[in-house]
C-alpha positions as CSV (number, residue, x, y, z in Angstrom):
1,M,-147.9,32.8,32.8
2,T,-146.8,29.1,34.0
3,A,-147.2,25.8,32.2
4,A,-149.4,25.2,35.4
5,V,-151.8,27.8,34.8
6,V,-152.2,27.0,31.1
7,V,-152.9,23.5,31.5
8,R,-155.2,24.1,34.5
9,R,-157.2,26.9,32.7
10,L,-157.7,24.6,29.4
11,A,-158.7,21.5,32.2
12,A,-161.7,24.3,33.3
13,L,-162.3,24.9,29.9
14,S,-162.7,21.2,28.9
15,G,-164.5,20.6,31.7
16,A,-167.4,23.3,31.1
17,S,-167.6,22.3,27.2
18,A,-167.6,18.3,28.7
19,V,-170.9,19.4,30.9
20,A,-172.2,21.5,27.9
21,A,-171.7,18.6,25.5
22,G,-173.5,16.2,28.1
23,A,-176.6,18.2,28.7
24,Y,-176.9,18.5,24.5
25,G,-176.3,14.5,24.6
26,A,-179.1,14.3,27.2
27,H,-181.2,16.6,25.0
28,G,-180.6,16.1,21.8
29,F,-181.1,12.2,22.1
30,K,-184.0,12.5,24.2
31,N,-186.0,10.9,21.6
32,S,-183.7,8.0,20.3
33,D,-183.7,4.6,20.8
34,P,-180.9,3.7,23.9
35,D,-179.4,1.3,21.9
36,D,-178.8,3.9,19.3
37,Y,-175.3,3.7,18.1
38,Q,-174.8,7.3,17.8
39,R,-176.2,7.8,21.1
40,V,-173.8,5.7,22.4
41,L,-170.7,7.1,20.4
42,F,-171.7,10.4,21.9
43,E,-172.0,9.3,25.6
44,T,-168.5,7.6,24.8
45,A,-166.9,10.8,24.0
46,N,-168.7,12.5,26.6
47,K,-167.5,10.0,29.3
48,Y,-164.1,10.2,28.4
49,H,-163.7,13.9,28.1
50,F,-164.6,14.3,31.3
51,Y,-162.1,12.0,32.8
52,H,-159.3,13.6,30.9
53,S,-160.7,17.2,31.8
54,L,-160.0,15.9,35.6
55,A,-156.6,14.6,34.4
56,L,-155.5,17.7,33.1
57,L,-155.8,19.5,36.8
58,G,-153.5,16.4,37.9
59,A,-151.6,17.1,34.7
60,A,-151.2,21.3,35.9
61,H,-149.6,19.7,39.1
62,S,-146.4,17.4,37.6
63,S,-143.1,18.4,36.9
64,K,-144.1,18.2,33.5
65,P,-147.4,19.8,33.2
66,A,-146.9,21.3,29.4
67,V,-145.6,17.6,27.8
68,A,-148.9,15.9,29.9
69,G,-151.0,18.5,29.1
70,T,-150.3,18.9,25.7
71,L,-151.2,15.2,25.2
72,L,-154.3,15.2,26.9
73,I,-155.7,17.7,25.1
74,A,-154.4,15.8,21.8
75,G,-155.4,12.7,22.4
76,M,-158.9,14.1,23.9
77,G,-159.5,16.4,20.4
78,M,-158.5,13.1,18.0
79,F,-160.2,10.5,20.5
80,C,-163.5,12.6,21.6
81,G,-163.4,14.6,19.0
82,S,-164.1,12.4,16.2
83,L,-166.6,10.4,18.1
84,Y,-168.6,13.4,18.9
85,H,-168.5,14.5,14.9
86,Q,-169.7,10.7,13.8
87,S,-172.3,10.5,16.5
88,M,-174.0,14.1,15.6
89,T,-173.1,13.8,11.6
90,G,-173.1,10.1,10.8
91,D,-170.2,10.6,9.3
92,S,-167.3,8.2,9.9
93,A,-164.5,9.6,7.8
94,L,-162.6,11.0,11.3
95,R,-162.9,7.8,13.0
96,K,-159.8,6.3,12.0
97,I,-157.8,8.9,14.1
98,A,-159.4,8.0,17.4
99,P,-156.9,5.2,18.2
100,M,-154.4,7.8,17.7
101,G,-156.2,9.6,20.1
102,G,-156.4,6.9,22.9
103,V,-152.8,6.4,22.6
104,A,-152.1,9.9,23.1
105,M,-154.5,10.1,26.2
106,I,-152.7,7.2,27.5
107,A,-149.6,8.7,27.1
108,G,-150.4,12.2,28.9
109,W,-151.2,9.7,31.8
110,L,-147.6,8.2,31.7
111,A,-146.2,12.1,31.3
112,I,-147.9,12.7,34.6
113,I,-145.4,10.1,36.1
114,L,-142.3,12.8,34.8
């Protein structure tokens, strides 16, 4: 299986999980204040999760899909994952890795250029 096929499949899984997380956020925070910090964190994580799931589709067609895909997936895990975690648990312990995730996502976009 080529790197492009693997990245395309990971993009599909990521997109599906972004939809599921978005549905959870829409219903799980239904009765909370719209300005609630945890809800805002969740919505931010979900938005970036969606955007970068689509970027994975583009990465699958780049000349270095494994590099771009790895950076995008790592970035989503660190950035979106830490925000999802904090929004659902209130625990900010993983929040410190969010900036590293952001840098990895930027690097992933730039790797698509390669």
